[in-house]
LOTIKOL-188840 format. One record per residue: chain; x, y, z of N, C-alpha, C in turn. Coordinates in nm, 4 decimals. Atoms other than C-alpha are relative to their C-alpha. Layout:
BEGIN
NODE | unit | n.u | n.v | n.w | ca.u | ca.v | ca.w | c.u | c.v | c.w
NODE | A | X | Y | Z | X | Y | Z | X | Y | Z
...
//
This chain:
BEGIN
NODE | unit | n.u | n.v | n.w | ca.u | ca.v | ca.w | c.u | c.v | c.w
NODE | A | 0.0821 | -0.1193 | 0.0000 | 0.0000 | 0.0000 | 0.0000 | 0.0866 | 0.1258 | 0.0000
NODE | A | -0.0888 | -0.1163 | -0.0074 | 0.2775 | 0.2442 | 0.0918 | 0.0750 | 0.0171 | -0.1310
NODE | A | -0.0685 | -0.0076 | 0.1306 | 0.4630 | 0.1564 | -0.2290 | -0.0919 | 0.0594 | -0.1064
NODE | A | 0.0959 | -0.0511 | 0.0985 | 0.1507 | 0.2249 | -0.4324 | -0.0209 | 0.1501 | 0.0168
NODE | A | 0.0153 | -0.1436 | -0.0249 | 0.1044 | 0.5645 | -0.2670 | 0.1239 | 0.0775 | -0.0422
NODE | A | -0.1250 | -0.0658 | 0.0391 | 0.4701 | 0.6514 | -0.3197 | 0.0108 | 0.0079 | -0.1517
NODE | A | -0.0036 | 0.0012 | 0.1466 | 0.4488 | 0.5496 | -0.6863 | -0.0985 | 0.1025 | -0.0556
NODE | A | 0.0996 | -0.0974 | 0.0450 | 0.1307 | 0.7551 | -0.7295 | 0.0476 | 0.1428 | 0.0188
NODE | A | -0.0519 | -0.1344 | -0.0262 | 0.2935 | 1.0602 | -0.5714 | 0.1118 | 0.0337 | -0.0976
NODE | A | -0.1095 | -0.0229 | 0.0952 | 0.5993 | 1.0195 | -0.7944 | -0.0538 | 0.0295 | -0.1388
NODE | A | 0.0598 | -0.0235 | 0.1316 | 0.3869 | 0.9952 | -1.1073 | -0.0675 | 0.1359 | -0.0069
NODE | A | 0.0656 | -0.1302 | -0.0038 | 0.1856 | 1.2996 | -1.0057 | 0.1025 | 0.1121 | -0.0119
NODE | A | -0.1043 | -0.1017 | 0.0064 | 0.5050 | 1.4999 | -0.9559 | 0.0579 | 0.0114 | -0.1408
NODE | A | -0.0552 | -0.0001 | 0.1354 | 0.6300 | 1.3983 | -1.3007 | -0.1013 | 0.0536 | -0.0998
NODE | A | 0.1020 | -0.0378 | 0.0974 | 0.3010 | 1.4534 | -1.4818 | -0.0572 | 0.1391 | 0.0197
NODE | A | 0.0581 | -0.1315 | -0.0268 | 0.1995 | 1.7833 | -1.3198 | 0.0472 | 0.1058 | -0.0989
NODE | A | -0.0396 | -0.0998 | 0.0993 | 0.4177 | 2.0004 | -1.5500 | -0.0631 | -0.0242 | -0.1365
NODE | A | 0.0617 | 0.0296 | 0.1293 | 0.2787 | 1.8197 | -1.8554 | -0.1462 | 0.0416 | -0.0003
NODE | A | 0.1392 | -0.0406 | -0.0084 | -0.0761 | 1.8774 | -1.7379 | -0.0130 | 0.1512 | -0.0019
NODE | A | 0.0025 | -0.1465 | 0.0007 | -0.0006 | 2.2448 | -1.6769 | 0.0187 | 0.0505 | -0.1425
NODE | A | -0.0227 | -0.0385 | 0.1392 | 0.1300 | 2.2709 | -2.0324 | -0.1242 | -0.0203 | -0.0842
NODE | A | 0.1218 | 0.0265 | 0.0740 | -0.1864 | 2.1139 | -2.1643 | -0.1060 | 0.1049 | 0.0293
NODE | A | 0.0963 | -0.1039 | -0.0355 | -0.3919 | 2.3735 | -1.9774 | 0.0401 | 0.1341 | -0.0606
NODE | A | -0.0475 | -0.1281 | 0.0510 | -0.1752 | 2.6645 | -2.0934 | -0.0033 | 0.0051 | -0.1525
NODE | A | -0.0043 | 0.0043 | 0.1463 | -0.1540 | 2.5530 | -2.4575 | -0.1237 | 0.0555 | -0.0669
NODE | A | 0.1199 | -0.0509 | 0.0662 | -0.5166 | 2.6116 | -2.5549 | -0.0212 | 0.1502 | 0.0200
NODE | A | 0.0152 | -0.1437 | -0.0271 | -0.5222 | 2.9550 | -2.3903 | 0.0964 | 0.0804 | -0.0870
NODE | A | -0.1010 | -0.0707 | 0.0792 | -0.1993 | 3.0631 | -2.5614 | -0.0321 | -0.0114 | -0.1496
NODE | A | 0.0304 | 0.0239 | 0.1412 | -0.3238 | 2.9181 | -2.8934 | -0.1149 | 0.0852 | -0.0530
NODE | A | 0.1119 | -0.0834 | 0.0451 | -0.6226 | 3.1546 | -2.9034 | 0.0460 | 0.1042 | -0.1018
NODE | A | -0.0535 | -0.0997 | 0.0934 | -0.4048 | 3.4143 | -3.0778 | 0.0318 | -0.0651 | -0.1348
NODE | A | -0.0394 | 0.0724 | 0.1210 | -0.2825 | 3.1552 | -3.3296 | -0.1214 | -0.0309 | -0.0886
NODE | A | 0.1214 | 0.0374 | 0.0731 | -0.6419 | 3.0737 | -3.4284 | -0.0375 | 0.1018 | -0.1073
NODE | A | 0.0332 | -0.1018 | 0.1004 | -0.6675 | 3.4007 | -3.6216 | 0.0481 | -0.0404 | -0.1394
NODE | A | -0.0543 | 0.0443 | 0.1298 | -0.4529 | 3.2476 | -3.8981 | -0.0094 | -0.1508 | -0.0208
NODE | A | -0.0067 | 0.1458 | 0.0119 | -0.4337 | 2.8740 | -3.8231 | -0.1337 | -0.0684 | 0.0281
NODE | A | 0.1321 | 0.0541 | -0.0278 | -0.7998 | 2.8289 | -3.7255 | -0.0091 | -0.0600 | 0.1392
NODE | A | 0.0186 | 0.0594 | -0.1323 | -0.9497 | 2.6820 | -3.4090 | 0.0757 | -0.1321 | 0.0120
NODE | A | -0.0807 | 0.1203 | -0.0266 | -0.7159 | 2.4158 | -3.2635 | 0.0985 | -0.0293 | -0.1131
NODE | A | -0.0958 | 0.0182 | 0.1087 | -0.4925 | 2.4685 | -3.5681 | -0.0500 | -0.0880 | -0.1122
NODE | A | 0.0580 | 0.0957 | 0.0943 | -0.7333 | 2.2702 | -3.7841 | -0.0511 | 0.0599 | -0.1307
NODE | A | 0.0597 | -0.0594 | 0.1206 | -0.8584 | 2.5229 | -4.0399 | 0.0669 | 0.1330 | -0.0308
NODE | A | -0.0701 | -0.1244 | 0.0345 | -0.6047 | 2.7742 | -4.1731 | -0.0871 | 0.0912 | -0.0864
NODE | A | 0.0817 | -0.0984 | 0.0715 | -0.7490 | 3.0936 | -4.3179 | 0.0437 | 0.0196 | -0.1446
NODE | A | -0.0485 | -0.0101 | 0.1386 | -0.5347 | 3.0837 | -4.6345 | 0.0695 | -0.1307 | -0.0380
NODE | A | -0.0694 | 0.1222 | 0.0425 | -0.3838 | 2.8027 | -4.8446 | 0.1491 | -0.0012 | 0.0391
NODE | A | -0.1418 | -0.0090 | -0.0347 | -0.0342 | 2.9279 | -4.7525 | 0.0265 | -0.0221 | 0.1494
NODE | A | -0.0147 | 0.0151 | -0.1443 | -0.0969 | 2.9018 | -4.3783 | -0.0055 | -0.1481 | 0.0356
NODE | A | -0.0010 | 0.1439 | -0.0300 | -0.0021 | 2.5598 | -4.2407 | -0.1029 | -0.0415 | 0.1046
NODE | A | 0.0864 | 0.0638 | -0.1000 | -0.2330 | 2.3324 | -4.0501 | 0.0914 | -0.0490 | 0.1118
NODE | A | -0.0847 | 0.0371 | -0.1136 | -0.0825 | 2.2880 | -3.7026 | -0.0477 | -0.1269 | 0.0697
NODE | A | 0.0568 | 0.1155 | -0.0693 | -0.3144 | 2.0180 | -3.5705 | 0.0658 | -0.1287 | -0.0465
NODE | A | -0.0579 | 0.1301 | 0.0311 | -0.1433 | 1.6814 | -3.5518 | 0.1448 | 0.0015 | -0.0435
NODE | A | -0.1425 | -0.0050 | 0.0348 | 0.2054 | 1.8067 | -3.6374 | 0.0816 | -0.0625 | 0.1130
NODE | A | -0.0871 | 0.0615 | -0.1001 | 0.4911 | 1.6348 | -3.4553 | 0.0476 | 0.1054 | 0.1013
NODE | A | -0.0413 | -0.0879 | -0.1091 | 0.5797 | 1.7890 | -3.1187 | 0.1392 | 0.0586 | -0.0240
NODE | A | -0.1381 | -0.0470 | 0.0186 | 0.9553 | 1.8086 | -3.1908 | 0.0116 | 0.0976 | -0.1169
NODE | A | -0.0017 | -0.0892 | 0.1153 | 0.8948 | 1.9693 | -3.5292 | -0.0543 | 0.1377 | 0.0386
NODE | A | 0.0593 | -0.1279 | -0.0412 | 0.6690 | 2.2375 | -3.3785 | 0.0931 | 0.0780 | 0.0922
NODE | A | -0.0961 | -0.0669 | -0.0888 | 0.9219 | 2.3136 | -3.1037 | 0.1132 | 0.0594 | -0.0838
NODE | A | -0.1126 | -0.0451 | 0.0833 | 1.2038 | 2.3383 | -3.3603 | -0.0372 | 0.1239 | -0.0828
NODE | A | 0.0434 | -0.1105 | 0.0858 | 1.0081 | 2.5674 | -3.5931 | -0.0260 | 0.1267 | 0.0824
NODE | A | 0.0280 | -0.1172 | -0.0837 | 0.8865 | 2.7964 | -3.3140 | 0.1284 | 0.0614 | 0.0553
NODE | A | -0.1294 | -0.0527 | -0.0466 | 1.2394 | 2.8286 | -3.1757 | 0.0700 | 0.0736 | -0.1136
NODE | A | -0.0616 | -0.0677 | 0.1155 | 1.3674 | 2.9140 | -3.5245 | -0.0666 | 0.1341 | -0.0285
NODE | A | 0.0691 | -0.1276 | 0.0181 | 1.0995 | 3.1814 | -3.5648 | 0.0357 | 0.0964 | 0.1126
NODE | A | -0.0337 | -0.0814 | -0.1172 | 1.1743 | 3.3080 | -3.2143 | 0.1391 | 0.0631 | -0.0147
NODE | A | -0.1381 | -0.0485 | 0.0160 | 1.5477 | 3.3400 | -3.2896 | 0.0192 | 0.0815 | -0.1276
NODE | A | -0.0138 | -0.0698 | 0.1279 | 1.4892 | 3.4768 | -3.6405 | 0.0794 | -0.0784 | -0.1027
NODE | A | -0.0733 | 0.0814 | 0.0970 | 1.6759 | 3.1908 | -3.8119 | -0.0918 | -0.0557 | -0.1076
NODE | A | 0.1004 | 0.0317 | 0.1016 | 1.3549 | 3.1054 | -3.9962 | -0.0796 | 0.1292 | -0.0172
NODE | A | 0.0533 | -0.1340 | 0.0218 | 1.2085 | 3.4150 | -4.1583 | -0.1429 | -0.0019 | -0.0547
NODE | A | 0.1369 | -0.0308 | 0.0386 | 0.8429 | 3.5094 | -4.1775 | -0.0372 | 0.1214 | 0.0845
NODE | A | 0.0282 | -0.1199 | -0.0800 | 0.7547 | 3.8655 | -4.0747 | -0.1094 | -0.0203 | 0.1047
NODE | A | 0.1090 | 0.0206 | -0.0958 | 0.4300 | 3.7561 | -3.9102 | 0.0430 | -0.0957 | 0.1099
NODE | A | -0.0361 | 0.1003 | -0.1000 | 0.5641 | 3.4442 | -3.7382 | 0.1179 | 0.0443 | 0.0865
NODE | A | -0.1095 | -0.0509 | -0.0827 | 0.8855 | 3.6142 | -3.6247 | -0.0547 | 0.0928 | 0.1081
NODE | A | 0.0601 | -0.0912 | -0.0977 | 0.6758 | 3.8835 | -3.4559 | -0.0831 | -0.0756 | 0.1037
NODE | A | 0.0826 | 0.0773 | -0.0926 | 0.4430 | 3.6238 | -3.3010 | 0.0854 | -0.0844 | 0.0945
NODE | A | -0.0822 | 0.0921 | -0.0795 | 0.7200 | 3.3916 | -3.1766 | 0.1032 | 0.0710 | 0.0873
NODE | A | -0.1053 | -0.0710 | -0.0738 | 0.9677 | 3.6531 | -3.0530 | -0.0284 | 0.0112 | 0.1501
NODE | A | 0.0231 | -0.0152 | -0.1439 | 0.7953 | 3.7170 | -2.7167 | -0.0268 | -0.1316 | 0.0751
NODE | A | 0.0305 | 0.1261 | -0.0665 | 0.7294 | 3.3466 | -2.6453 | 0.1158 | -0.0466 | 0.0886
NODE | A | -0.1003 | 0.0610 | -0.0870 | 0.9112 | 3.1858 | -2.3542 | 0.0196 | -0.1446 | -0.0451
NODE | A | -0.0222 | 0.1418 | 0.0316 | 1.0581 | 2.8355 | -2.3811 | -0.1206 | -0.0830 | 0.0431
NODE | A | 0.1156 | 0.0746 | -0.0499 | 0.7683 | 2.7069 | -2.1709 | -0.1203 | 0.0182 | -0.0919
NODE | A | 0.1130 | -0.0249 | 0.0893 | 0.5115 | 2.8707 | -2.3971 | 0.0178 | -0.0728 | -0.1328
NODE | A | -0.0286 | 0.0735 | 0.1240 | 0.6786 | 2.7204 | -2.7049 | -0.0340 | -0.1478 | 0.0198
NODE | A | 0.0269 | 0.1414 | -0.0271 | 0.6617 | 2.3748 | -2.5468 | -0.1487 | -0.0241 | 0.0266
NODE | A | 0.1448 | 0.0123 | -0.0238 | 0.3021 | 2.4319 | -2.4301 | -0.0759 | -0.0015 | -0.1323
NODE | A | 0.0670 | -0.0051 | 0.1300 | 0.1935 | 2.5266 | -2.7819 | 0.0264 | -0.1262 | -0.0811
NODE | A | -0.0350 | 0.1211 | 0.0749 | 0.3794 | 2.2347 | -2.9397 | -0.0754 | -0.1207 | 0.0558
NODE | A | 0.0726 | 0.1105 | -0.0628 | 0.2223 | 1.9955 | -2.6898 | -0.1475 | 0.0045 | -0.0390
NODE | A | 0.1419 | -0.0159 | 0.0329 | -0.1250 | 2.1322 | -2.7541 | -0.0282 | -0.0389 | -0.1450
NODE | A | 0.0276 | 0.0269 | 0.1410 | -0.1078 | 2.1251 | -3.1340 | 0.0332 | -0.1431 | -0.0400
NODE | A | -0.0362 | 0.1370 | 0.0364 | 0.0649 | 1.7870 | -3.1531 | -0.1039 | -0.1013 | 0.0476
NODE | A | 0.1021 | 0.0917 | -0.0518 | -0.2227 | 1.6315 | -2.9579 | -0.1355 | 0.0156 | -0.0680
NODE | A | 0.1250 | -0.0181 | 0.0728 | -0.4951 | 1.7601 | -3.1892 | -0.0064 | -0.1014 | -0.1140
NODE | A | 0.0161 | 0.0875 | 0.1156 | -0.6398 | 1.5351 | -3.4579 | 0.0518 | 0.0721 | -0.1224
NODE | A | -0.0583 | -0.0598 | 0.1186 | -0.4458 | 1.5996 | -3.7755 | -0.0553 | -0.0612 | -0.1266
NODE | A | 0.0419 | 0.0522 | 0.1287 | -0.4646 | 1.4946 | -4.1351 | -0.0001 | -0.1530 | -0.0028
NODE | A | -0.0043 | 0.1461 | -0.0084 | -0.3789 | 1.1348 | -4.0445 | -0.0267 | -0.0404 | 0.1444
NODE | A | 0.0263 | 0.0474 | -0.1360 | -0.4751 | 0.9266 | -3.7472 | 0.1305 | -0.0448 | 0.0646
NODE | A | -0.1178 | 0.0414 | -0.0732 | -0.2168 | 0.8599 | -3.4772 | -0.0144 | -0.1460 | 0.0384
NODE | A | 0.0023 | 0.1435 | -0.0355 | -0.1194 | 0.5017 | -3.3988 | 0.0208 | -0.0179 | 0.1445
//
């Protein structure tokens, strides 16, 4: 019984930051919806990428590149510049968990 409680407490400590990111992602993504659509599922133009279902690592990499200015897009550079590392990871987590163009296995 004590082992089970200790294991549960350990898992809660590990998962709490991930759950916080999941809560912060949708709120932070509200601004993104103007171009990428609700939950990143319906971009407003053909040139705007669909974010829903993209790979987490890819989204983190791209947002960091926009943030640093190593990937150039006037709109995305301005949007990503003020993001913190945590916000970048929160957004990537949120969008990577949305249903995308293909089903996840």
